[in-house]
SERO-4910 file (N, C-alpha, C, O; in steps of 0.05 Angstrom, whole numbers):
BEGIN
 pado doro    nc1    nc2    nc3   cac1   cac2   cac3    cc1    cc2    cc3    oc1    oc2    oc3
  Gln    A    253   -728   -255    279   -742   -257    295   -735   -232    298   -711   -227
  Val    A    304   -755   -216    317   -749   -190    346   -750   -197    356   -771   -207
  Glu    A    361   -727   -191    389   -724   -194    405   -731   -167    403   -719   -146
  Leu    A    422   -753   -170    438   -763   -146    468   -766   -153    476   -781   -171
  Asp    A    480   -753   -142    512   -753   -143    521   -772   -120    508   -773    -99
  Val    A    542   -788   -124    554   -805   -102    582   -795   -101    596   -798   -121
  Ala    A    592   -783    -79    616   -771    -76    634   -797    -69    625   -818    -61
  Ala    A    664   -792    -73    682   -811    -66    689   -808    -36    687   -785    -26
  Pro    A    698   -828    -22    706   -829      6    726   -805     10    744   -801     -6
  Ala    A    722   -789     32    743   -767     36    755   -770     61    740   -774     81
  Pro    A    782   -769     65    799   -771     88    787   -752    113    787   -759    137
  Asp    A    777   -729    103    765   -709    123    737   -707    120    729   -691    104
  Leu    A    720   -722    135    691   -722    130    678   -694    135    659   -685    122
  Arg    A    690   -681    156    677   -655    161    681   -635    141    663   -620    134
  Glu    A    707   -635    128    712   -617    105    697   -625     78    690   -608     62
  Ala    A    692   -654     76    676   -661     54    647   -651     56    635   -643     36
  Leu    A    636   -652     81    608   -641     84    608   -609     80    590   -598     68
  Arg    A    628   -598     91    629   -562     88    629   -558     57    613   -544     45
  Ala    A    648   -573     46    651   -568     17    627   -574     -1    623   -560    -21
  Ala    A    613   -595      5    590   -605    -10    568   -584     -6    555   -577    -26
  Ile    A    563   -574     18    544   -552     24    550   -527      9    533   -514     -3
  Glu    A    579   -521     10    585   -495     -5    579   -499    -37    567   -482    -50
  Arg    A    589   -522    -47    580   -523    -75    552   -523    -79    545   -514   -101
  Ser    A    534   -534    -61    506   -534    -66    492   -505    -65    471   -500    -75
  Leu    A    507   -486    -52    498   -459    -51    498   -447    -77    482   -428    -82
  Ala    A    513   -456    -94    518   -442   -122    505   -459   -141    507   -453   -165
  Arg    A    490   -482   -136    478   -495   -157    453   -484   -167    434   -479   -152
  Pro    A    453   -480   -193    431   -466   -204    409   -490   -211    416   -513   -216
  Phe    A    381   -481   -211    361   -496   -219    353   -489   -246    349   -465   -251
  Pro    A    349   -508   -268    346   -501   -296    320   -485   -298    300   -492   -287
  Arg    A    321   -461   -314    299   -448   -321    284   -457   -343    261   -448   -348
  Asp    A    296   -474   -357    281   -485   -383    275   -516   -378    289   -528   -362
  Gly    A    253   -527   -392    243   -550   -389    229   -556   -363    219   -537   -350
  Ala    A    228   -584   -354    214   -588   -329    225   -577   -306    250   -577   -303
  Tyr    A    208   -567   -287    222   -558   -262    225   -576   -243    206   -588   -233
  Val    A    252   -580   -236    260   -601   -215    274   -587   -192    298   -582   -194
  Pro    A    260   -581   -171    274   -564   -147    287   -581   -131    291   -573   -108
  Phe    A    296   -604   -137    313   -620   -119    338   -633   -134    339   -641   -157
  Ala    A    358   -633   -116    381   -655   -125    393   -666   -100    389   -655    -78
  Phe    A    406   -688   -103    417   -702    -78    446   -710    -82    455   -713   -105
  Glu    A    460   -715    -60    486   -724    -61    490   -741    -37    482   -735    -14
  Ala    A    502   -764    -43    510   -782    -21    540   -780    -16    558   -781    -33
  Ile    A    546   -776     13    576   -771     19    580   -795     37    567   -798     58
  Pro    A    600   -813     28    605   -838     42    615   -832     71    630   -812     74
  Asp    A    610   -847     93    617   -844    120    622   -873    128    611   -891    116
  Ala    A    638   -878    148    644   -905    156    616   -919    167    602   -909    184
  Gly    A    611   -940    155    586   -957    159    561   -944    150    540   -952    159
  Gly    A    562   -925    133    537   -911    125    544   -887    106    565   -887     93
  Phe    A    526   -868    105    531   -843     88    514   -822     97    494   -826    110
  Trp    A    523   -795     89    509   -771     93    491   -767     67    501   -769     44
  Leu    A    467   -761     71    450   -753     46    444   -722     48    433   -712     67
  Leu    A    453   -709     27    453   -683     21    427   -676      3    427   -684    -20
  Val    A    407   -662     12    386   -651     -6    390   -622    -13    395   -605      5
  Val    A    388   -617    -37    392   -591    -48    368   -579    -58    360   -589    -79
  Tyr    A    353   -559    -48    326   -555    -57    320   -521    -62    330   -504    -47
  Asp    A    306   -514    -81    299   -488    -85    283   -477    -63    261   -488    -58
  His    A    293   -457    -50    277   -447    -24    248   -440    -30    231   -441    -12
  Val    A    244   -434    -56    215   -427    -62    199   -447    -57    176   -441    -52
  Val    A    205   -472    -58    184   -498    -52    184   -504    -26    165   -517    -19
  Ala    A    201   -498    -10    200   -510     17    216   -493     38    237   -480     32
  Gly    A    205   -495     63    222   -486     88    235   -508    100    230   -531     93
  Gly    A    253   -501    120    267   -519    134    250   -540    149    259   -562    152
  Asp    A    228   -534    157    213   -558    172    203   -576    151    202   -600    157
  Ser    A    194   -569    127    188   -588    106    211   -604     99    206   -628     93
  Ala    A    237   -597     97    259   -607     88    268   -629    107    278   -650     99
  Val    A    263   -622    137    267   -641    157    248   -667    152    258   -690    150
  Ala    A    224   -661    151    204   -683    148    208   -699    123    202   -723    123
  Leu    A    217   -688    102    223   -702     77    248   -719     80    248   -742     73
  Leu    A    267   -708     91    291   -724     98    285   -750    113    295   -772    107
  Gly    A    266   -745    138    259   -766    153    246   -788    140    250   -812    145
  Ala    A    226   -778    120    213   -799    102    231   -813     85    228   -838     82
  Ile    A    249   -801     74    267   -813     56    285   -834     72    292   -854     60
  Ala    A    293   -831     96    307   -845    114    287   -869    119    297   -892    119
  Ala    A    264   -868    121    241   -891    127    243   -908    104    246   -932    108
  Arg    A    241   -898     78    243   -912     54    269   -928     51    268   -949     39
  Tyr    A    291   -919     59    317   -933     59    311   -956     76    320   -977     67
  Ala    A    298   -955     98    295   -977    119    272   -995    112    264  -1013    127
  Gly    A    260   -991     88    237  -1013     79    209  -1000     86    189  -1015     83
  Asp    A    206   -978     94    178   -969    100    162   -968     77    172   -969     54
  Arg    A    135   -967     81    116   -966     61    118   -939     44    130   -919     53
  Ala    A    107   -940     21    107   -914      2     93   -892     17     71   -895     29
  Leu    A    107   -868     14     97   -846     27     72   -833     18     65   -835     -5
  Pro    A     58   -820     35     35   -810     29     36   -785     12     56   -770     15
  Arg    A     17   -779     -3     19   -753    -20     13   -730     -2     -6   -731     14
  Leu    A     29   -708     -5     31   -687     13     12   -663      0     12   -658    -24
  Glu    A     -2   -649     18    -14   -625      6      4   -602      2     23   -598     18
  Arg    A      0   -585    -18     15   -563    -25     -3   -538    -30    -25   -539    -41
  His    A      9   -515    -22     -5   -489    -26    -35   -490    -20    -51   -482    -38
  Pro    A    -43   -498      2    -71   -502     13    -84   -474     10    -73   -452      8
  Ala    A   -112   -479      8   -132   -456      3   -127   -433     25   -127   -410     19
  Arg    A   -123   -442     51   -118   -427     73    -96   -405     69    -96   -382     77
  Phe    A    -76   -417     55    -51   -403     51    -56   -381     28    -47   -358     29
  Arg    A    -70   -392      8    -76   -372    -14    -94   -347     -7    -93   -326    -19
  Arg    A   -109   -353     12   -128   -335     21   -120   -320     48   -136   -308     62
  Leu    A    -96   -320     53    -87   -307     79    -95   -281     84   -105   -275    106
  Phe    A    -90   -264     63    -96   -235     68   -126   -233     70   -136   -218     88
  Ala    A   -141   -248     53   -168   -245     52   -181   -251     82   -198   -237     92
  Arg    A   -169   -272     93   -180   -283    118   -173   -264    144   -183   -268    166
  His    A   -155   -245    138   -152   -223    160   -148   -197    149   -127   -185    147
  Pro    A   -173   -189    139   -173   -164    126   -167   -138    143   -156   -118    133
  Ile    A   -174   -139    168   -167   -115    186   -138   -114    191   -126    -93    188
  Gln    A   -125   -137    199    -97   -138    203    -81   -131    179    -60   -118    181
  Thr    A    -90   -139    154    -79   -131    129    -77   -101    126    -56    -90    121
  Leu    A    -99    -90    130   -104    -60    128    -87    -44    144    -77    -23    137
  Arg    A    -84    -57    170    -65    -41    189    -36    -47    179    -19    -30    182
  Ala    A    -30    -68    168     -4    -74    158      2    -56    135     24    -45    134
  Val    A    -15    -52    118     -8    -32     97     -6     -3    108     10     13     99
  Ala    A    -24      3    126    -23     31    139      4     34    153     15     56    152
  Gly    A     17     14    165     40     14    178     66     14    162     88     14    173
  Leu    A     62     14    136     86     10    118    105     36    119    129     33    117
  Pro    A     94     59    121    111     82    123    126     83    147    150     90    147
  Arg    A    115     76    168    131     75    194    154     54    192    176     58    200
  Phe    A    146     31    179    162      5    177    188     18    160    210     14    168
  Ala    A    183     31    140    203     41    122    224     62    138    249     60    139
  Leu    A    208     83    152    222    101    166    243     89    189    265     99    193
  Arg    A    232     69    202    250     56    221    275     41    210    295     37    223
  Ala    A    272     32    184    295     18    171    315     39    164    338     33    161
  Arg    A    306     65    163    327     84    154    347     93    177    366    108    172
  Arg    A    342     82    202    360     83    223    382     64    226    400     67    242
  Ala    A    380     43    206    399     18    208    421     24    190    417     35    169
  Arg    A    447     16    197    467     21    181    468     -2    160    459    -25    164
  Arg    A    480      7    139    479     -9    114    500    -32    116    521    -26    127
  Pro    A    498    -54    107    515    -75    111    542    -71     98    543    -56     79
  Pro    A    564    -84    106    592    -82     91    586    -95     64    570   -113     60
  Gly    A    604    -83     42    605    -96     16    581    -89      0    575   -104    -19
  Leu    A    564    -65      8    541    -58     -6    547    -56    -38    530    -63    -55
  Glu    A    571    -45    -43    575    -37    -71    591    -60    -90    600    -57   -112
  Val    A    591    -83    -74    604   -110    -88    583   -122   -103    561   -120    -91
  Arg    A    583   -134   -127    563   -145   -140    570   -175   -141    552   -192   -145
  Glu    A    593   -183   -137    603   -211   -138    583   -227   -119    584   -221    -95
  Ala    A    568   -244   -124    548   -258   -108    553   -290    -99    537   -305    -89
  Ser    A    581   -297   -106    588   -326   -101    587   -330    -69    593   -311    -54
  Asn    A    580   -352    -60    580   -358    -30    602   -376    -23    610   -393    -38
  Ala    A    612   -373      1    628   -392     18    615   -401     42    594   -389     48
  Phe    A    624   -421     58    611   -431     76    627   -440    100    649   -449     96
  Leu    A    620   -438    124    633   -444    148    617   -459    165    592   -457    162
  Met    A    625   -476    184    607   -493    203    618   -489    229    641   -482    231
  Ala    A    604   -493    250    612   -495    278    591   -509    294    567   -506    289
  Ser    A    601   -527    315    582   -543    331    584   -536    358    606   -531    368
  Leu    A    563   -533    372    564   -528    401    549   -550    411    531   -561    400
  Asp    A    560   -558    438    550   -584    450    525   -580    468    514   -558    470
  Ser    A    517   -603    481    491   -601    496    494   -581    518    474   -568    526
  Ala    A    517   -579    529    518   -562    552    511   -532    544    498   -517    560
  Val    A    519   -523    520    511   -497    510    484   -495    504    472   -474    508
  Val    A    470   -519    491    442   -519    485    426   -514    511    408   -497    512
  Glu    A    434   -529    531    422   -526    555    422   -499    566    402   -489    576
  Arg    A    445   -486    563    449   -459    573    432   -441    560    418   -426    573
  Ile    A    430   -440    533    413   -425    517    383   -427    526    370   -407    529
  Ala    A    373   -453    531    345   -455    537    341   -443    568    321   -430    573
  His    A    361   -449    585    359   -437    613    358   -407    615    344   -395    632
  Val    A    374   -394    596    374   -366    596    349   -354    583    338   -334    593
  Ala    A    340   -366    561    315   -361    548    290   -361    570    274   -342    572
  Lys    A    289   -382    583    267   -384    603    269   -362    625    249   -350    633
  Arg    A    294   -357    635    297   -340    655    293   -312    647    283   -297    664
  Trp    A    300   -301    623    295   -276    610    265   -273    599    255   -251    595
  Gly    A    252   -297    595    225   -295    587    224   -290    555    208   -276    543
  Val    A    243   -302    545    245   -298    514    249   -323    499    253   -344    513
  Ser    A    248   -325    475    251   -348    460    283   -355    454    301   -338    455
  Arg    A    284   -380    448    314   -389    438    323   -371    415    346   -362    414
  Asn    A    302   -366    395    311   -350    373    318   -323    381    337   -312    370
  Asp    A    305   -310    400    313   -285    407    343   -285    419    359   -267    414
  Val    A    348   -305    435    376   -308    446    397   -309    422    417   -295    421
  Leu    A    393   -326    404    414   -330    381    412   -301    365    433   -291    357
  Met    A    390   -289    362    392   -266    346    403   -243    358    414   -227    344
  Gly    A    400   -237    385    414   -220    400    441   -221    402    456   -201    399
  Ala    A    449   -246    407    477   -254    409    491   -247    380    512   -234    379
  Leu    A    477   -255    356    488   -251    331    491   -220    324    510   -214    309
  Ile    A    474   -202    333    476   -176    330    503   -164    342    516   -146    330
  Arg    A    508   -174    364    531   -164    381    556   -175    366    576   -160    364
  Ala    A    558   -199    357    579   -210    345    585   -197    318    608   -194    310
  Leu    A    563   -189    303    570   -177    277    575   -146    277    582   -133    257
  Ala    A    571   -134    304    574   -106    305    602    -99    299    609    -77    289
  Gly    A    621   -119    307    650   -115    305    659   -113    274    682   -106    270
  Leu    A    643   -119    253    650   -116    228    658    -91    215    673    -89    195
  Lys    A    644    -70    230    650    -43    221    655    -26    246    642    -32    267
  Pro    A    671     -5    246    676     12    268    651     26    278    634     31    261
  Pro    A    647     32    303    622     43    312    614     70    297    631     85    288
  Ala    A    587     74    295    575     96    281    582    120    298    584    119    323
  Ala    A    586    142    280    594    168    294    570    179    311    547    172    308
  Arg    A    579    196    329    557    201    349    534    216    337    512    213    348
  Asp    A    536    231    316    512    245    304    505    230    277    493    243    260
  Ala    A    513    206    271    505    193    245    477    187    246    466    179    267
  Arg    A    464    191    219    433    185    219    429    154    219    408    144    226
  Arg    A    447    140    211    444    112    210    463    100    231    488     99    228
  Tyr    A    450     92    253    469     85    278    460     53    289    473     43    308
  Glu    A    442     40    277    433     18    291    446     -6    273    452     -2    250
  Val    A    449    -31    286    456    -55    272    434    -71    274    422    -74    296
  Ala    A    428    -82    252    404    -98    247    408   -124    233    423   -127    213
  Val    A    392   -145    244    394   -173    233    365   -180    228    347   -171    241
  Ala    A    361   -199    207    333   -208    199    333   -236    208    352   -251    209
  Ser    A    307   -242    214    303   -273    220    274   -282    209    262   -268    193
  Ile    A    267   -302    217    244   -316    203    222   -322    223    226   -332    246
  Val    A    200   -317    215    176   -328    232    158   -349    214    149   -345    192
  Asn    A    157   -369    229    141   -393    218    111   -389    223    102   -390    246
  Ile    A     94   -383    199     69   -376    200     52   -400    195     28   -397    192
  Arg    A     65   -426    193     50   -450    183     24   -453    200      4   -460    188
  Ser    A     22   -448    226      0   -455    242    -24   -437    233    -47   -444    238
  Asp    A    -20   -413    219    -39   -394    213    -50   -400    185    -73   -392    179
  Cys    A    -35   -416    165    -42   -419    142    -42   -444    127    -50   -447    104
  Ala    A    -32   -464    143    -24   -490    133    -28   -513    150    -32   -507    174
  Gly    A    -29   -537    144    -23   -561    161      0   -562    171     17   -545    167
  Pro    A      6   -586    188     30   -591    201     53   -600    176     44   -603    153
  Ala    A     76   -605    182    101   -611    163     94   -636    153     99   -640    130
  Gly    A     81   -655    167     76   -684    159     53   -684    139     50   -705    126
  His    A     37   -664    137     14   -664    120     16   -646     95      7   -652     73
  Thr    A     28   -620    102     30   -597     80     59   -591     76     74   -583     93
  Phe    A     66   -596     51     95   -591     44     98   -561     29     84   -555     10
  Gly    A    115   -546     39    118   -518     25    133   -498     46    144   -506     67
  Gln    A    131   -473     38    147   -452     53    124   -435     63    107   -427     48
  Phe    A    123   -431     90    103   -415    106    118   -396    122    117   -401    146
  Leu    A    131   -377    115    149   -363    129    143   -330    124    131   -321    105
  Ser    A    153   -316    145    151   -286    142    178   -275    156    186   -286    177
  Pro    A    191   -254    143    214   -241    154    208   -220    173    188   -207    171
  Phe    A    225   -216    193    226   -194    210    255   -186    216    274   -201    213
  Arg    A    256   -159    226    284   -151    231    285   -139    258    265   -126    266
  Ala    A    304   -142    272    311   -130    297    337   -113    296    353   -117    278
  Ser    A    341    -94    315    365    -80    312    369    -65    343    351    -61    359
  His    A    392    -59    344    404    -45    367    420    -22    363    437    -23    345
  Pro    A    418     -1    377    435     25    372    463     20    380    481     32    367
  Asp    A    468      4    400    497      3    410    502    -24    419    505    -28    443
  Pro    A    503    -45    401    507    -73    412    532    -78    427    533    -93    446
  Leu    A    555    -63    417    580    -69    432    579    -56    460    590    -67    479
  Gly    A    568    -36    462    563    -23    489    542    -32    509    542    -22    531
  Ala    A    523    -52    501    503    -63    515    511    -95    521    526   -108    506
  Ser    A    501   -104    543    502   -132    549    485   -148    528    468   -139    514
  Val    A    494   -172    530    477   -192    514    445   -191    522    427   -189    506
  Glu    A    442   -192    549    412   -193    556    398   -166    547    375   -166    540
  Glu    A    414   -143    547    398   -120    537    390   -119    508    369   -109    501
  Val    A    410   -133    491    403   -136    463    383   -154    458    366   -150    442
  Val    A    385   -178    474    366   -200    471    336   -188    475    319   -194    459
  Arg    A    331   -172    497    308   -161    504    297   -142    484    273   -142    479
  Ala    A    313   -125    471    308   -111    450    296   -127    426    276   -120    414
  Val    A    310   -148    420    300   -169    399    272   -178    405    254   -180    388
  Asn    A    269   -185    432    244   -200    439    221   -178    439    198   -185    433
  Ala    A    226   -152    445    205   -133    439    196   -131    413    172   -127    408
  Glu    A    218   -132    392    207   -131    365    194   -159    360    173   -158    346
  Asn    A    201   -180    367    185   -201    362    161   -204    370    144   -214    355
  Arg    A    155   -197    393    128   -193    406    111   -175    393     87   -182    390
  Asp    A    120   -153    385    104   -131    369     97   -147    342     74   -147    333
  Leu    A    117   -161    331    107   -171    305     85   -192    306     66   -192    291
  Arg    A     88   -211    326     67   -230    327     38   -221    339     17   -232    334
  Ser    A     41   -199    354     15   -188    363     -3   -178    337      7   -164    319
  Arg    A    -29   -185    337    -45   -177    317    -34   -184    286    -40   -172    266
  Arg    A    -19   -205    287    -10   -214    263      6   -192    246      1   -188    222
  Arg    A     24   -180    259     37   -157    247     57   -166    225     68   -149    210
  Tyr    A     62   -193    223     80   -204    204     66   -202    175     79   -206    154
  Leu    A     40   -195    175     30   -191    148     43   -167    137     47   -166    112
  Arg    A     49   -146    153     65   -123    144     91   -129    126     97   -117    105
  Ser    A    104   -151    137    129   -157    122    122   -171     95    137   -168     76
  Leu    A    100   -186     95     92   -201     71     81   -182     51     84   -188     27
  Val    A     67   -158     58     58   -142     43     84   -126     29     86   -121      5
  Ala    A    103   -119     47    127   -108     35    143   -123     18    156   -112      0
  Val    A    142   -151     21    157   -168      2    141   -166    -24    153   -160    -45
  Ala    A    113   -169    -25     98   -167    -46    105   -141    -64    110   -142    -88
  Leu    A    103   -120    -49    108    -93    -62    135    -92    -77    138    -82    -99
  Ser    A    156   -105    -61    186   -106    -72    186   -122    -94    203   -117   -111
  Gly    A    169   -141    -98    169   -157   -124    160   -139   -146    171   -143   -168
  Phe    A    144   -121   -143    135   -102   -165    160    -85   -173    169    -83   -196
  Ala    A    168    -74   -151    192    -57   -155    216    -68   -168    231    -55   -182
  Trp    A    219    -93   -162    244   -111   -178    241   -111   -204    261   -111   -219
  Arg    A    216   -111   -216    213   -113   -246    218    -86   -259    223    -86   -283
  Val    A    218    -62   -244    225    -38   -257    251    -26   -252    259     -6   -264
  Val    A    264    -39   -233    290    -31   -224    312    -41   -244    311    -65   -250
  Ser    A    330    -27   -254    354    -35   -272    368    -58   -258    367    -60   -234
  Glu    A    382    -75   -274    398    -96   -264    422    -84   -243    429    -95   -222
  Glu    A    432    -60   -254    454    -50   -238    445    -41   -210    462    -42   -192
  Arg    A    419    -33   -206    411    -26   -180    399    -46   -163    395    -41   -139
  Arg    A    392    -71   -176    379    -92   -164    397   -103   -139    387   -109   -117
  Asp    A    422   -104   -143    439   -116   -123    438   -100    -97    442   -111    -75
  Ser    A    432    -76    -97    433    -59    -71    407    -49    -62    404    -33    -44
  Leu    A    386    -59    -76    356    -48    -74    347    -55    -43    337    -39    -28
  Phe    A    351    -80    -37    343    -90     -9    362    -79     11    354    -70     32
  Ala    A    390    -80      4    407    -71     24    409    -44     31    421    -37     52
  Lys    A    398    -26     16    391      3     18    369      9     35    370     23     56
  His    A    346     -3     26    319      4     39    309    -15     59    288     -9     70
  Tyr    A    322    -40     66    318    -58     86    345    -67     95    352    -90     91
  Pro    A    361    -50    108    390    -57    113    393    -76    138    385    -70    161
  Val    A    403    -99    132    410   -119    151    439   -130    148    449   -131    126
  Trp    A    451   -138    167    479   -146    165    480   -176    158    498   -186    145
  Ala    A    458   -189    169    457   -219    167    428   -227    169    411   -212    180
  Gly    A    423   -252    158    399   -265    165    403   -290    182    423   -304    178
  Leu    A    384   -296    199    386   -320    218    363   -333    213    341   -321    214
  Thr    A    363   -360    207    343   -381    205    347   -403    225    367   -418    224
  Thr    A    328   -405    244    332   -424    266    313   -449    263    289   -446    257
  Leu    A    323   -471    266    305   -496    260    309   -514    283    331   -518    293
  Val    A    287   -527    293    289   -547    313    282   -576    299    260   -579    288
  Val    A    300   -593    299    299   -620    284    283   -637    298    266   -649    285
  Pro    A    284   -642    323    269   -663    339    237   -654    338    231   -631    344
  Gly    A    220   -673    331    191   -668    328    183   -666    299    160   -669    293
  Leu    A    202   -660    281    197   -660    256    207   -681    237    198   -684    214
  Trp    A    227   -696    247    243   -719    233    221   -740    226    218   -745    202
  Gly    A    204   -753    243    182   -772    238    156   -760    231    136   -774    235
  Ala    A    153   -732    221    127   -724    215    112   -737    195     88   -739    196
  Ile    A    129   -747    171    111   -757    148    109   -788    153     88   -801    149
  Ser    A    131   -800    161    131   -829    166    141   -839    193    163   -833    203
  Ala    A    124   -854    204    131   -866    231    157   -884    231    171   -887    251
  Gly    A    161   -896    205    184   -910    202    210   -898    200    230   -911    192
  Ala    A    211   -873    207    236   -857    205    256   -862    227    279   -855    225
  Ala    A    246   -876    247    262   -888    272    278   -863    282    272   -840    279
  Ala    A    299   -871    294    314   -849    314    325   -829    292    331   -837    270
  Met    A    328   -804    300    338   -782    283    369   -783    285    380   -787    307
  Pro    A    383   -781    264    413   -783    262    425   -763    284    413   -744    293
  Ser    A    449   -770    289    463   -752    308    473   -725    296    479   -707    311
  Gly    A    474   -723    269    484   -701    256    464   -687    238    452   -700    221
  Tyr    A    460   -662    240    442   -649    216    456   -624    205    457   -605    220
  Arg    A    466   -621    185    482   -594    176    464   -579    157    448   -592    143
  Arg    A    464   -555    155    446   -538    140    461   -513    132    477   -501    146
  Gly    A    454   -505    107    465   -481     96    445   -468     79    431   -481     65
  Val    A    444   -439     80    423   -423     64    439   -401     49    454   -385     60
  Ser    A    434   -401     23    448   -382      8    442   -352     14    421   -348     26
  Thr    A    457   -332      9    455   -304     18    434   -288      6    419   -273     18
  Gly    A    433   -293    -18    414   -276    -35    423   -245    -36    445   -237    -29
  Pro    A    402   -229    -45    409   -200    -48    401   -182    -21    404   -158    -21
  Leu    A    393   -196     -1    386   -182     20    410   -178     41    414   -155     50
  Ala    A    424   -198     46    445   -194     66    471   -209     59    469   -230     47
  Pro    A    495   -199     65    520   -214     55    525   -239     72    543   -255     65
  Ile    A    511   -244     95    515   -265    112    489   -278    121    469   -264    126
  Val    A    489   -305    122    463   -319    131    476   -341    148    495   -355    141
  Val    A    463   -342    174    466   -362    193    444   -381    196    421   -374    203
  Ala    A    450   -408    191    429   -427    192    435   -441    222    454   -456    225
  Ala    A    419   -436    241    421   -450    270    404   -473    269    380   -471    264
  Thr    A    417   -497    275    398   -519    277    403   -534    304    425   -542    312
  Phe    A    379   -538    317    380   -553    342    374   -580    333    351   -587    327
  Ala    A    396   -597    333    392   -625    325    400   -644    347    423   -653    349
  Gly    A    379   -650    362    381   -671    385    395   -656    409    382   -639    422
  Thr    A    419   -662    414    434   -650    437    456   -629    426    472   -618    442
  Ser    A    455   -624    401    477   -602    394    461   -579    381    438   -581    372
  Leu    A    477   -558    380    468   -536    363    489   -532    338    513   -526    341
  Glu    A    479   -536    315    497   -535    290    494   -508    276    472   -499    268
  Leu    A    516   -494    272    514   -468    260    526   -471    232    548   -481    228
  Gly    A    511   -461    212    521   -462    183    520   -435    173    499   -424    171
  Val    A    544   -423    167    547   -394    161    554   -392    130    575   -399    121
  Ser    A    536   -383    115    540   -376     87    546   -346     85    534   -330     99
  Phe    A    568   -338     67    570   -310     63    585   -305     38    598   -323     28
  Arg    A    583   -278     26    593   -270      4    622   -261      9    625   -239     19
  Pro    A    645   -275      2    671   -267      8    680   -243     -7    700   -232      0
  Ala    A    667   -235    -27    673   -211    -41    664   -187    -25    676   -166    -25
  Ala    A    643   -190    -11    630   -169      7    643   -166     34    648   -144     43
  Val    A    648   -192     47    657   -195     73    680   -216     73    676   -239     68
  Pro    A    706   -205     81    729   -224     81    722   -248     96    707   -247    115
  Ala    A    734   -270     88    729   -294    104    740   -294    131    730   -307    149
  Ala    A    763   -277    135    773   -276    160    758   -260    176    758   -267    200
  Asp    A    743   -241    169    723   -225    185    700   -240    194    689   -237    217
  Val    A    692   -259    175    667   -274    181    676   -294    202    661   -299    221
  Arg    A    699   -307    198    709   -329    218    711   -315    246    703   -327    266
  Ala    A    721   -289    247    723   -275    272    699   -271    286    698   -276    310
  Ala    A    676   -261    270    651   -257    281    637   -283    290    622   -284    309
  Leu    A    643   -305    273    634   -333    282    645   -339    309    631   -347    328
  Asp    A    673   -335    312    685   -341    339    672   -326    361    668   -336    383
  Arg    A    664   -297    354    653   -282    378    629   -292    385    621   -293    408
  Tyr    A    613   -303    360    585   -314    364    585   -337    384    572   -338    405
  Val    A    601   -357    376    605   -380    393    612   -376    420    601   -389    438
  Ala    A    632   -355    423    642   -349    453    619   -339    469    615   -347    492
  Ser    A    603   -319    455    583   -307    471    560   -324    478    546   -319    498
  Leu    A    557   -346    463    538   -366    467    548   -385    488    531   -394    504
  Glu    A    571   -393    490    584   -408    509    586   -397    539    589   -411    559
  Gln    A    585   -370    538    591   -355    562    566   -346    574    566   -329    591
  Leu    A    543   -357    564    516   -349    577    514   -363    603    521   -386    606
  Ser    A    504   -348    619    499   -362    648    470   -351    661    463   -359    683
***
């Protein structure tokens, strides 16, 4: 059963989009009956409409969502029926078995992995249990996108490294600096590694979520330059990708699933924040190249692509950074009970300013 809501025309389209995404972050998926992990909403615009797809993150990553939306657009344009997509391929199910040595190294590295996390400061609002999300948006133009690409090339890092380093610096202002002798003194942010190429086919052939998390931190973000923080992030990123160290994070996620079952509900809200402390999550998506992955009839990619990701128990803030053609769209979801909206808006302004000032 496909659930489609059609919104009434709104005088302020941008606010209508923001509010629709904010509502979608709180949308539950029924636990009983048939499992339907999708819902849709059409938001009228002059001469057309925006299509919002709400999906349970368990079933898909952002790359699959882009390909799906492109295919839906092709169907609206009268393209042929869509091909049946592969899900959970055998290569994915046997990921650990295909890399036994790297998996053993990942397990052996878990104690060091846990000890390093103990240097990170715990995020604000750790004691707050209210989990409702709010949502903010910001757009950066093509000049900033080109600047990010230029700086990434000159520093020998990825665009995600640049976004992640700038985010660590922007969020460091949420709390006063750590005391000189503090045991926890680093500010950490988590991000995503797409491991599709290692365990699944391309987005136009295989639908699903093929991701691994990683975290990067810096001991003094406010006292360091953007380049210094970005290079620290890049070092962590390169270490993760060498010898498939991302398996370590997947093993940790699997073990935390067992721990989740035996931890009381009172302690669940702070389980991850205490033992894997990050102030925010960053998920970066590049839309061009994915839009027509399923159907060639998807035609030109639309000029706008907005995205939001709910916070969950790991971090009080999640930034969805989307390279959509010539713009960079930022969608910031956060828990206002944990971090006041004014503080998040100030951090977002610092983040945008630091990206605009790259040279």
